[in-house]
C-alpha positions, 0 to 999 in steps of 0.5 A: 570392759576392764582396762586389762581386757582392753589392753589385751584386745588391742595387743591381739588386734595389732598383732593380727597375722604376725606369724604370717608376716614373719613366715613370708619375710623369712621363708616364703611358702604358700600358707606358711604362716598358717602352717607355722601357726599350726606347729606352734599350737601343736608343739607349744613352742616356737623359734619365733617365741609365739605363745600358743594361745595368742597364735590360736587367735591369730590363725584366722588373720594369718589365713587372711594375710597368707591368702592376700600375699599368695601371688607374691609368694608364688612369684618368689617361689617361681623366681627362685626355682623352688 
């Protein structure tokens, strides 16, 4: 594997679930990262500066992260009265 390909793979793996992390911190909602990722892919733009191609690779990791933090998200929503 070439050096640029390794660098791109390392960047992609280090950023796994980035959309979900940003979504959970900013405005927690169930599977908010997956929703935001879908919007970025469909619209081709984002307020978070996401690149649609990278977000497409990030989507499975966002789903995993959103599932792991679902209890936290639901607790935050219940506590805020939403």
